[in-house]
C-alpha positions as CSV (number, residue, x, y, z in Angstrom):
1,M,0.2,-0.2,0.1
2,K,1.3,3.6,-0.6
3,V,2.9,4.8,2.1
4,I,0.4,8.5,2.6
5,V,1.3,11.3,4.9
6,K,-2.4,11.4,5.9
7,S,-1.9,12.7,9.3
8,I,-0.4,16.0,8.0
9,L,-2.4,16.2,4.6
10,F,-5.7,15.7,6.6
11,A,-4.5,18.2,9.3
12,F,-4.1,20.8,6.5
13,V,-7.0,20.4,4.9
14,A,-9.1,20.1,8.3
15,I,-7.6,23.7,9.5
16,L,-7.9,25.3,6.5
17,T,-11.5,23.6,5.4
18,L,-14.2,25.0,7.8
19,G,-17.4,25.1,5.1
20,K,-17.9,25.6,1.3
21,G,-17.8,29.2,1.0
22,L,-14.8,31.4,-0.5
23,A,-11.6,31.5,1.0
24,Q,-11.6,34.7,2.1
25,D,-15.4,34.0,4.0
26,K,-13.8,31.3,6.1
27,E,-12.7,31.7,9.7
28,V,-9.1,30.6,9.4
29,K,-6.8,29.4,12.0
30,K,-3.3,31.1,11.1
31,L,-0.2,28.6,11.4
32,S,3.3,29.3,12.8
33,D,5.5,29.0,10.1
34,D,6.8,25.3,11.1
35,E,3.1,24.3,11.0
36,R,2.2,25.7,7.9
37,M,5.4,24.2,6.6
38,A,4.9,21.1,8.0
39,W,3.0,18.9,5.4
40,W,5.1,20.4,2.8
41,R,8.4,19.0,4.6
42,D,7.0,15.7,5.1
43,A,5.4,15.2,1.7
44,K,8.8,15.6,-0.3
45,F,7.5,14.8,-3.9
46,G,5.3,16.6,-5.7
47,M,4.5,16.8,-9.7
48,F,5.0,19.7,-11.8
49,I,2.7,20.1,-14.9
50,H,2.9,22.6,-17.6
51,W,0.2,22.8,-20.1
52,G,-1.7,25.5,-22.2
53,V,-1.9,26.4,-25.7
54,Y,1.4,25.9,-26.2
55,S,1.2,22.2,-26.0
56,I,-0.6,22.0,-29.5
57,P,2.9,22.9,-31.3
58,G,4.8,21.1,-29.3
59,G,7.6,23.1,-29.9
60,E,7.6,23.6,-33.4
61,R,6.6,25.8,-36.1
62,N,6.8,25.2,-39.9
63,G,9.2,22.4,-39.2
64,E,11.3,24.7,-36.9
65,I,12.1,23.3,-33.7
66,C,12.6,26.1,-30.9
67,G,15.3,25.5,-28.1
68,G,14.8,24.9,-24.7
69,G,11.6,24.2,-23.1
70,A,8.8,24.2,-25.7
71,E,6.4,26.0,-23.5
72,W,8.5,29.3,-24.5
73,I,7.8,28.6,-28.3
74,M,5.9,32.2,-28.5
75,D,9.2,33.8,-28.1
76,K,11.8,31.5,-29.0
77,L,10.0,31.1,-32.5
78,D,9.0,34.7,-33.0
79,Y,5.4,34.7,-33.1
80,T,3.3,37.9,-32.7
81,I,0.3,38.5,-30.7
82,E,-2.2,38.0,-33.5
83,E,-0.3,34.8,-34.3
84,Y,-0.2,33.1,-31.2
85,E,-3.9,33.8,-30.5
86,K,-4.9,31.6,-33.2
87,L,-3.6,28.8,-30.9
88,P,-6.4,29.1,-28.5
89,P,-9.5,28.6,-30.5
90,V,-8.0,25.2,-31.3
91,F,-7.1,24.1,-28.3
92,D,-9.9,21.6,-27.5
93,P,-7.7,18.9,-25.3
94,V,-10.9,16.4,-25.1
95,K,-8.8,14.0,-23.9
96,F,-8.2,15.4,-20.7
97,D,-9.2,13.7,-17.3
98,A,-8.6,15.3,-14.0
99,D,-9.2,12.3,-12.2
100,E,-6.7,10.4,-14.3
101,W,-3.8,12.8,-13.7
102,V,-4.1,12.9,-10.2
103,A,-4.3,8.8,-10.0
104,M,-1.1,9.2,-11.6
105,A,0.4,11.6,-9.2
106,K,-0.8,9.8,-6.6
107,D,0.3,6.2,-7.5
108,A,4.0,7.3,-8.6
109,G,3.7,8.8,-4.5
110,M,3.5,12.0,-5.2
111,K,1.7,14.6,-2.3
112,Y,1.0,17.3,-3.9
113,I,0.5,19.1,-7.5
114,V,1.4,22.1,-9.2
115,I,-0.3,23.4,-12.2
116,T,0.8,25.9,-14.5
117,S,-2.9,28.2,-14.2
118,K,-0.5,31.0,-16.4
119,H,2.5,30.4,-17.8
120,H,4.5,33.6,-19.6
121,D,2.1,33.5,-22.6
122,G,-0.8,34.9,-20.8
123,F,-3.4,32.1,-21.2
124,G,-4.9,31.2,-18.5
125,L,-6.7,27.6,-17.6
126,W,-9.2,28.7,-15.3
127,D,-12.7,31.0,-15.4
128,S,-10.9,34.3,-15.2
129,K,-13.7,37.3,-14.8
130,V,-10.5,39.5,-14.8
131,S,-9.6,38.5,-18.7
132,D,-11.3,36.5,-21.8
133,Y,-7.6,35.0,-22.8
134,D,-8.6,31.6,-20.8
135,I,-9.7,27.9,-21.8
136,M,-13.4,29.2,-20.8
137,D,-13.6,32.0,-23.2
138,S,-11.3,31.8,-25.8
139,S,-11.1,27.9,-26.3
140,P,-13.8,25.6,-27.6
141,F,-13.1,23.5,-24.8
142,K,-14.8,25.8,-22.4
143,R,-13.7,23.6,-19.0
144,D,-12.7,25.2,-16.0
145,V,-9.2,22.9,-16.1
146,I,-8.0,24.4,-12.4
147,K,-11.7,23.9,-11.0
148,E,-11.2,20.4,-12.2
149,L,-7.9,19.3,-10.8
150,S,-8.5,21.1,-7.6
151,D,-11.7,19.1,-6.9
152,A,-9.8,15.7,-8.1
153,C,-6.9,16.6,-5.9
154,K,-9.1,16.8,-2.8
155,K,-10.9,13.2,-3.5
156,Q,-7.5,11.6,-4.0
157,D,-6.4,13.6,-0.9
158,I,-3.7,15.5,-2.8
159,V,-2.8,18.8,-2.3
160,F,-3.5,21.1,-4.5
161,C,-1.3,24.0,-5.7
162,F,-0.7,26.2,-8.8
163,Y,2.1,27.6,-11.0
164,H,2.0,31.5,-12.0
165,S,3.8,33.8,-14.0
166,I,4.7,37.2,-12.9
167,V,5.2,37.5,-16.9
168,D,2.8,38.3,-19.5
169,W,3.5,38.4,-23.1
170,H,0.1,39.0,-24.1
171,H,-1.1,42.3,-22.0
172,P,-0.2,45.2,-23.3
173,Q,0.8,46.6,-20.1
174,A,3.2,43.7,-19.1
175,Q,5.4,42.8,-21.9
176,G,3.1,42.0,-24.6
177,N,3.6,46.0,-26.0
178,L,7.2,44.8,-26.9
179,F,6.3,42.0,-29.4
180,P,6.9,40.8,-31.8
181,N,10.8,40.7,-32.4
182,Y,11.1,40.7,-28.3
183,N,13.7,37.9,-27.3
184,A,12.7,37.5,-23.2
185,G,15.8,35.8,-22.5
186,Q,17.4,38.7,-23.2
187,K,15.7,41.9,-23.2
188,D,13.3,41.7,-20.0
189,Q,15.8,42.1,-17.3
190,T,16.5,45.8,-18.8
191,V,13.7,46.6,-20.6
192,V,11.1,48.3,-18.4
193,N,7.1,49.0,-19.1
194,P,6.1,52.2,-17.4
195,E,2.5,50.8,-17.2
196,F,3.8,47.4,-15.5
197,P,2.5,48.8,-12.0
198,E,-1.2,49.1,-13.4
199,Y,-0.8,45.4,-14.8
200,F,0.2,44.2,-11.2
201,K,-2.2,46.0,-9.4
202,N,-5.3,45.8,-12.1
203,Y,-4.6,42.4,-13.5
204,L,-1.8,39.9,-12.1
205,K,-3.1,40.5,-8.5
206,P,-6.6,40.0,-9.1
207,Q,-6.0,37.2,-11.1
208,V,-4.4,35.7,-8.3
209,K,-7.4,36.6,-5.9
210,E,-9.5,34.4,-8.2
211,L,-7.5,31.4,-8.1
212,L,-7.1,31.7,-4.5
213,T,-11.0,32.3,-3.7
214,N,-12.6,30.2,-6.2
215,Y,-10.6,27.0,-5.7
216,G,-10.6,25.9,-2.0
217,D,-7.5,25.6,-0.1
218,I,-4.2,26.0,-1.8
219,G,-1.1,24.4,-0.7
220,V,1.2,26.4,-2.3
221,V,1.2,29.5,-5.0
222,W,4.7,28.9,-6.9
223,F,5.5,32.3,-9.0
224,D,8.0,32.4,-11.9
225,G,9.2,35.1,-14.1
226,D,10.4,38.0,-11.4
227,W,13.6,38.2,-13.2
228,I,12.0,41.3,-15.3
229,A,13.2,44.3,-14.6
230,D,9.4,45.7,-14.3
231,Y,8.9,43.8,-11.1
232,T,10.6,44.5,-7.7
233,T,10.8,43.6,-4.4
234,E,8.2,45.9,-3.1
235,M,5.9,44.1,-5.7
236,G,6.9,41.0,-4.2
237,K,6.5,42.0,-0.4
238,E,3.4,43.3,-1.6
239,M,2.0,40.2,-3.0
240,Y,3.2,38.0,-0.5
241,D,1.1,39.9,2.1
242,F,-2.1,40.1,-0.6
243,I,-1.7,36.1,-0.5
244,R,-1.5,36.0,3.1
245,E,-4.4,37.8,3.8
246,I,-6.7,35.9,1.9
247,Q,-5.2,32.3,2.3
248,P,-2.7,32.7,5.6
249,N,-1.7,29.2,5.3
250,T,-0.3,28.7,1.9
251,I,2.9,28.4,1.1
252,I,5.0,31.1,-1.5
253,N,8.0,30.1,-3.3
254,N,11.0,32.4,-3.1
255,R,10.0,33.9,-7.1
256,V,7.5,35.7,-5.4
257,D,10.2,38.2,-4.6
258,K,12.5,40.2,-7.0
259,G,15.3,39.9,-4.3
260,R,16.5,36.5,-4.8
261,M,19.9,35.5,-5.7
262,G,19.5,33.0,-8.4
263,M,17.2,29.9,-9.0
264,E,18.5,28.4,-5.5
265,G,19.3,31.7,-3.7
266,M,17.1,33.0,-0.8
267,D,17.3,36.4,-0.7
268,R,19.4,39.7,-1.9
269,E,17.5,42.5,-0.4
270,G,16.1,42.5,3.2
271,N,15.7,38.8,4.1
272,F,12.9,38.8,2.2
273,A,12.0,35.7,-0.2
274,G,8.8,33.8,0.2
275,D,9.2,30.6,1.8
276,F,11.0,28.2,0.4
277,G,14.3,28.1,-2.7
278,T,13.6,26.7,-6.1
279,P,16.8,25.2,-7.7
280,E,15.9,24.8,-11.1
281,Q,17.1,21.8,-13.2
282,E,19.8,21.0,-10.3
283,I,20.5,19.4,-7.3
284,P,22.9,21.6,-4.9
285,A,25.8,19.7,-3.6
286,T,25.1,20.2,-0.4
287,G,21.6,21.0,0.1
288,I,20.3,24.5,1.3
289,D,20.1,25.6,4.5
290,S,16.4,27.1,4.2
291,D,13.2,25.0,3.0
292,W,14.0,24.6,-1.0
293,E,12.7,22.0,-3.7
294,S,14.5,21.1,-6.7
295,C,11.9,21.0,-10.0
296,M,13.1,19.6,-12.8
297,T,11.7,17.8,-16.3
298,M,11.9,14.3,-17.3
299,N,13.3,15.4,-20.5
300,G,14.8,18.5,-21.6
301,S,11.7,20.4,-21.6
302,W,8.7,21.7,-19.5
303,G,6.0,21.9,-22.3
304,Y,5.2,19.3,-24.1
305,K,7.8,18.6,-26.9
306,P,7.8,15.2,-28.8
307,S,11.0,15.7,-30.4
308,D,12.6,16.0,-27.3
309,K,14.0,12.4,-27.0
310,N,16.3,12.9,-24.1
311,W,14.4,11.0,-21.3
312,K,16.1,10.4,-18.0
313,S,15.8,6.8,-16.9
314,S,13.1,5.7,-13.9
315,K,16.4,4.8,-12.3
316,K,18.2,7.9,-12.7
317,L,14.8,10.0,-11.3
318,I,14.6,7.6,-8.1
319,Q,18.1,8.4,-7.4
320,N,17.4,12.1,-7.9
321,L,14.0,11.8,-5.5
322,V,16.7,10.0,-3.2
323,D,19.5,12.4,-3.6
324,I,17.7,15.4,-3.0
325,V,15.7,14.2,0.2
326,S,18.7,12.8,1.9
327,K,19.9,17.1,1.0
328,G,16.5,18.1,2.9
329,G,14.7,19.3,0.1
330,N,11.6,18.5,-2.1
331,F,11.5,16.9,-5.6
332,L,9.5,18.7,-7.9
333,L,8.9,16.3,-10.9
334,N,7.1,18.0,-14.1
335,I,5.4,16.2,-16.9
336,G,4.2,18.0,-20.0
337,P,0.7,16.6,-21.5
338,D,0.2,16.8,-25.2
339,G,-2.6,19.0,-26.5
340,L,-5.3,16.6,-26.3
341,G,-4.8,16.3,-22.5
342,Q,-2.7,13.1,-22.3
343,F,0.7,12.5,-20.6
344,P,3.0,11.3,-23.1
345,P,4.1,7.4,-22.7
346,E,7.2,7.9,-21.3
347,S,6.0,9.8,-18.7
348,V,3.6,7.5,-18.1
349,E,5.9,4.5,-17.9
350,R,8.4,6.4,-15.5
351,L,5.6,7.6,-13.2
352,K,4.3,4.0,-12.8
353,E,8.4,3.0,-12.2
354,I,8.7,5.4,-9.5
355,G,5.4,4.4,-8.0
356,D,6.3,0.7,-7.7
357,W,9.7,1.8,-5.9
358,T,7.4,4.1,-3.5
359,D,5.2,1.6,-2.7
360,V,8.0,-0.5,-1.2
361,N,10.6,2.4,0.0
362,G,8.0,5.5,0.9
363,E,8.7,4.8,4.2
364,A,12.2,5.7,3.9
365,I,11.2,9.2,1.9
366,Y,7.9,10.6,3.6
367,G,8.5,12.6,6.2
368,S,12.6,11.6,6.2
369,S,14.9,14.7,6.7
370,A,18.6,15.1,6.1
371,S,20.9,12.8,8.1
372,P,23.7,14.3,10.3
373,Y,26.2,11.8,8.5
374,D,28.5,12.4,5.6
375,R,27.4,11.1,2.4
376,P,28.7,7.7,1.6
377,E,30.1,6.5,-1.6
378,W,27.9,4.1,-2.5
379,G,24.6,6.4,-1.9
380,R,22.7,8.7,0.1
381,Y,21.2,8.7,4.1
382,T,17.9,9.9,5.1
383,I,16.7,9.8,8.8
384,K,13.1,9.7,10.7
385,D,13.3,9.7,14.3
386,D,15.4,6.8,15.1
387,I,15.6,5.2,12.0
388,L,18.2,5.7,9.5
389,Y,17.8,5.0,6.0
390,A,21.0,3.5,3.8
391,H,20.1,4.1,-0.1
392,V,22.3,2.4,-1.6
393,F,22.8,3.2,-5.0
394,D,26.1,0.8,-6.1
395,W,25.7,-2.5,-4.7
396,P,28.9,-3.8,-3.4
397,K,29.9,-6.9,-4.9
398,D,31.5,-8.4,-1.9
399,G,28.6,-8.0,-0.1
400,Q,29.5,-5.7,2.7
401,L,28.4,-2.1,3.3
402,V,29.9,0.1,4.9
403,I,28.7,2.7,6.6
404,N,29.9,5.6,9.1
405,R,31.9,5.0,12.0
406,D,29.9,7.1,14.5
407,I,26.8,5.2,13.3
408,Q,25.3,3.8,16.9
409,L,23.2,1.1,15.0
410,Q,21.1,-1.3,16.8
411,R,20.0,-3.9,14.5
412,A,19.5,-3.7,10.5
413,S,17.0,-5.3,8.0
414,L,16.3,-4.9,4.3
415,L,13.3,-2.5,3.6
416,A,12.0,-4.2,1.0
417,D,11.2,-7.5,2.9
418,G,12.1,-7.2,6.7
419,T,15.2,-9.4,6.2
420,K,17.3,-9.1,9.1
421,L,21.3,-8.3,8.0
422,K,24.3,-8.9,10.2
423,A,26.6,-6.2,11.2
424,G,29.5,-5.7,12.9
425,L,33.1,-3.9,12.7
426,T,35.4,-5.5,10.2
427,D,38.8,-4.3,8.7
428,K,37.1,-1.7,6.6
429,G,34.8,-0.5,9.8
430,L,31.0,-0.7,10.2
431,T,29.6,-3.4,8.4
432,I,26.3,-4.9,6.8
433,Q,26.5,-7.9,5.6
434,L,24.1,-7.6,2.6
435,P,22.4,-10.4,0.2
436,K,24.3,-11.2,-3.5
437,T,21.6,-9.1,-5.3
438,A,20.4,-5.8,-4.8
439,P,16.4,-6.1,-4.2
440,D,16.1,-3.2,-6.5
441,A,17.7,-1.8,-9.5
442,A,17.5,1.6,-9.2
443,V,17.6,2.0,-5.2
444,S,17.9,-0.5,-2.5
445,V,17.1,0.6,1.0
446,I,18.6,-0.7,4.0
447,K,16.3,0.1,7.4
448,M,18.8,0.6,10.5
449,T,17.5,1.3,13.6
450,L,19.9,3.3,16.0
451,L,20.5,3.4,19.8
452,T,18.7,6.7,21.3
453,K,19.7,8.4,24.3
454,D,16.9,6.2,26.2
455,D,18.8,3.0,25.1
456,W,22.3,3.7,24.3
457,A,23.5,0.2,25.7
458,N,21.2,-1.2,23.0
459,F,18.9,-3.1,25.5
460,G,16.6,-3.3,22.9
461,K,18.8,-6.2,21.0
462,Y,17.8,-8.8,22.7
463,R,14.9,-8.0,24.3
464,A,12.4,-10.3,21.9
465,D,14.5,-12.9,22.6
466,N,14.6,-12.4,26.7
467,E,11.2,-12.2,26.5
468,Q,10.5,-15.3,24.4
469,L,13.3,-17.2,26.5
470,Q,11.8,-19.5,28.7
471,A,13.1,-19.8,32.5
472,P,15.5,-22.7,32.9
473,S,14.3,-26.0,34.2
474,K,16.2,-27.3,37.7
475,K,18.2,-29.2,35.6
476,E,19.5,-26.9,33.2
477,D,23.2,-25.6,33.8
478,R,22.5,-22.2,31.6
479,V,25.3,-20.1,31.0
480,V,25.0,-16.2,29.2
481,F,28.0,-15.0,27.1
482,M,28.1,-11.7,27.9
483,G,30.5,-9.8,25.7
484,N,31.3,-7.5,22.3
485,S,32.1,-8.5,18.5
486,I,34.2,-11.3,19.7
487,T,31.3,-13.1,21.4
488,E,28.7,-12.2,18.9
489,G,30.5,-13.2,15.9
490,W,30.9,-16.3,17.4
491,G,27.4,-16.8,17.4
492,K,27.7,-16.1,13.5
493,H,31.2,-17.6,12.5
494,H,30.3,-20.7,14.3
495,A,26.7,-20.9,15.3
496,E,26.9,-24.6,15.7
497,F,28.8,-24.2,19.2
498,F,25.6,-22.8,20.7
499,T,23.2,-25.1,18.6
500,E,25.1,-27.8,20.1
501,N,25.1,-26.3,23.4
502,P,21.3,-25.0,23.8
503,S,21.8,-24.2,27.5
504,Y,24.8,-21.5,26.2
505,I,22.8,-17.9,25.5
506,N,24.8,-15.4,23.4
507,R,24.8,-12.5,24.3
508,G,27.1,-10.2,22.6
509,I,26.8,-6.8,21.3
510,S,29.2,-5.6,18.7
511,G,31.3,-1.9,19.3
512,Q,30.1,-2.5,23.0
513,T,32.4,-1.0,25.8
514,T,32.4,-2.5,29.4
515,T,30.4,1.0,30.7
516,Q,27.4,-0.5,28.0
517,M,27.6,-3.9,29.2
518,L,27.2,-3.1,33.0
519,L,24.0,-1.0,32.0
520,R,22.5,-3.8,30.5
521,F,23.7,-6.7,32.6
522,R,20.0,-6.9,34.6
523,P,18.1,-7.5,31.0
524,D,20.8,-9.8,29.5
525,V,22.0,-11.9,32.4
526,I,20.4,-11.8,35.5
527,D,17.0,-11.7,34.5
528,L,17.9,-14.8,32.3
529,K,18.2,-16.8,35.6
530,P,21.7,-18.0,34.2
531,K,23.4,-20.9,36.5
532,A,26.9,-18.9,35.4
533,V,27.9,-16.0,33.1
534,V,31.0,-15.9,31.0
535,I,32.3,-12.1,30.8
536,L,34.8,-11.3,27.8
537,A,35.1,-7.6,27.4
538,G,37.5,-4.5,27.3
539,T,38.9,-4.4,23.9
540,N,36.5,-1.7,22.7
541,D,37.0,0.3,25.8
542,I,40.8,0.1,25.1
543,A,40.1,1.2,21.2
544,G,38.5,4.4,22.6
545,N,34.7,3.3,21.2
546,R,32.7,5.7,23.5
547,G,35.5,8.1,24.1
548,P,38.8,7.0,26.3
549,I,38.5,5.4,29.4
550,S,41.6,4.2,31.6
551,N,42.5,0.6,32.3
552,D,40.9,1.1,36.3
553,M,38.1,1.8,34.9
554,I,37.5,-1.0,32.3
555,A,38.4,-3.2,35.4
556,K,36.4,-1.5,37.8
557,N,33.3,-2.3,35.2
558,I,34.3,-5.8,34.6
559,F,34.3,-6.3,38.7
560,S,31.1,-4.4,39.0
561,M,29.6,-6.8,36.6
562,A,31.1,-9.9,38.4
563,E,29.7,-8.9,41.5
564,L,26.3,-8.3,40.5
565,A,26.2,-11.6,39.4
566,K,27.5,-13.7,42.3
567,A,25.0,-11.1,44.2
568,N,22.0,-13.2,42.0
569,G,23.9,-16.7,42.7
570,I,24.9,-16.7,39.4
571,K,28.7,-18.0,38.9
572,V,31.2,-16.1,37.3
573,V,34.0,-17.0,34.3
574,L,36.3,-13.4,33.5
575,A,38.0,-14.2,30.3
576,S,41.0,-12.5,29.3
577,A,41.1,-9.9,26.6
578,L,42.7,-11.7,23.3
579,P,45.7,-10.6,22.2
580,A,45.5,-7.3,19.9
581,N,48.4,-5.1,18.7
582,S,46.4,-2.9,16.3
583,Y,43.0,-1.5,15.4
584,S,42.0,-1.2,12.1
585,W,39.0,1.4,13.0
586,S,41.3,3.1,15.5
587,P,44.7,2.9,13.7
588,S,46.4,5.6,16.2
589,I,45.9,3.4,19.4
590,A,48.7,0.5,19.8
591,P,46.6,-2.1,22.2
592,A,49.3,-4.7,22.9
593,D,50.7,-3.3,26.3
594,Q,47.3,-2.0,27.7
595,I,45.8,-5.3,27.1
596,I,48.1,-7.1,28.8
597,E,47.9,-5.0,31.9
598,L,43.9,-5.5,31.9
599,N,44.6,-8.8,31.8
600,K,46.7,-9.2,34.9
601,R,44.3,-6.9,36.7
602,I,41.3,-9.7,35.9
603,K,43.7,-12.4,36.8
604,A,44.7,-10.9,39.9
605,Y,40.7,-9.9,41.1
606,A,40.0,-13.6,39.9
607,D,42.0,-15.1,42.5
608,K,41.5,-12.9,44.8
609,N,38.0,-13.7,45.0
610,K,37.8,-17.7,43.9
611,I,36.4,-16.8,40.3
612,V,37.6,-18.9,37.4
613,Y,39.9,-16.7,35.0
614,L,39.4,-18.1,31.3
615,D,42.8,-17.3,29.9
616,Y,42.5,-16.9,25.8
617,Y,45.6,-14.7,25.5
618,T,48.1,-17.0,26.1
619,P,47.2,-19.8,23.3
620,M,46.2,-16.9,20.8
621,V,49.3,-14.5,21.1
622,D,51.8,-14.1,18.2
623,G,55.7,-12.9,18.9
624,E,54.3,-9.5,18.3
625,K,51.7,-9.3,21.2
626,G,48.9,-9.7,18.4
627,L,46.5,-12.5,17.1
628,K,47.9,-15.1,15.7
629,S,47.4,-14.9,12.1
630,E,45.8,-18.5,12.0
631,Y,43.1,-17.6,14.4
632,G,41.9,-14.2,13.2
633,R,39.8,-12.7,10.7
634,D,41.7,-9.7,11.0
635,S,43.8,-8.1,14.0
636,V,40.7,-8.3,16.6
637,H,38.1,-10.8,16.0
638,P,39.1,-14.9,15.8
639,N,37.8,-16.8,12.5
640,L,36.5,-20.0,12.8
641,E,39.8,-21.9,13.7
642,G,40.1,-19.1,16.3
643,Y,36.8,-20.0,18.0
644,K,37.6,-23.4,17.9
645,V,40.9,-22.8,20.5
646,M,38.5,-21.0,22.7
647,E,35.7,-23.6,22.9
648,P,37.3,-26.1,25.1
649,L,39.1,-23.7,27.0
650,V,35.4,-21.8,27.8
651,K,33.9,-25.3,28.5
652,E,36.3,-26.3,31.1
653,A,36.3,-23.3,32.6
654,I,32.4,-23.3,33.0
655,K,32.8,-27.2,34.4
656,K,35.2,-25.6,37.1
657,A,32.6,-22.6,38.3
658,L,29.8,-24.9,38.5
659,K,31.1,-27.6,40.4
């Protein structure tokens, strides 16, 4: 089922929609900026629709193809106003179906739609009373597209938004008086129409008001065309306040303001530039500090242009979505319907494939945010509460996904099917073991539950197992193995040792220090009511996994665990730390002598308190105070042969402790 951010979208509708009257007649609760932006920040993915009479020629005139977007054909191929006015009478998009358009957006995982109410050519897609240059008065279609689309959005729980151009190549008080021989791309930044203020006051604002009062609640007003010399920051502020007065909770993009710094910048004058930035056809390398949305085409044109075959693949579009969201932005993906009102088949195909991906992986997109971790080479991260999502673009051939060392990982699984994944420290760093084949050819997602401030000791790792574990029988000699990755890895690399000895319970957690083990000693040892516990700890403390700590404090943590066990009638086996002369994840630390000194402390305590001391160190050390290569997967962790050395030793120690 599609993941829907229903709670926030419904809240948006509930707060704004208090009746069927016009927007200005409603008693509307004004939201704070964060409340107003909340639904949009969670939505992440929207559909942009560029559609108008320019969709009829599709970027071609008398065999000539216009450069750039087909929606600029009036300017690019030198139409006069009179010539361009011949297009509306033949604009009869009989295939237009608002419900179908919205359904395709929804099935793709999009949460809002932005439709061009009026593009630069000045032709409107709604029933305007300010002008007759619209679809109801100048076209044989005689249907209000904005109304039909806004109604369809409401029925399907999609937030309706509209685009509106400040530019108007048709209106004589805007840029219309400059046609023909007018190059909008070059002249409109310097040429000023002295009548533009009248256009702004008597045409632009009244049309915006119509859109805000006749079509219900508007999620976003998406302006464009602010680059023209006629338009000023003062006009932008006036327009912003004007919209706020009519619909206080509508979001407004930064192009309402003349002052923005390019497509992506937020302001140039007076820190005023709407509610979010709008990078166009690009993804900022590191995101933008404020709210932002990247708008992009599927091919190279915003408007319908059948000659443009440069379609981005579905894989690329999905990766763009992930990349944008991972940097804190929204993705507004464009569709250019044809003159009959149909989405191009290439667009339909891509929408379906994107929808197939969001059906499975939407959890990692909607409501997520940029993570605090450095961007990995293999893909991107998103985060939501205590869940970190690894979006893998490049599936590792060796099946080892190396993640950031400072991630406090509790558990990991494939988002696609919930398959649990093993993780631990290797010579490469903190690594998740992946299946050979990626679940998705575009982006596969790993769901990682993180340790929280309330679960720094990772109580949650074995919580379910502990709850399912029955109390030991009177005859059962239950033994808990408490430790770190060496103990946890034992259950992975030689699982038979535990399956053949079902009274042995493995409670090792990779990367843990003695402080963390001490915190979880009650739920993971005492509450399991074992007859004995084997404690193997200390090497991660020496490695500085949770910061600097002295051997004295390490030893005291180990001794505290032993004393807790004894106080609860549990026999104790204190194991030596295994030899190691280097740590791949902490290369600046030389641990060999510190391990020797710690083991002396452990043995002295064990002897003094008549506790069994288990010496793993002596039979496994090489001539350089490190782990013998034949016994190790790396400089710290035993391989199968290493565990086979340890197993008879620990069995003998347990036997001795239980006497």
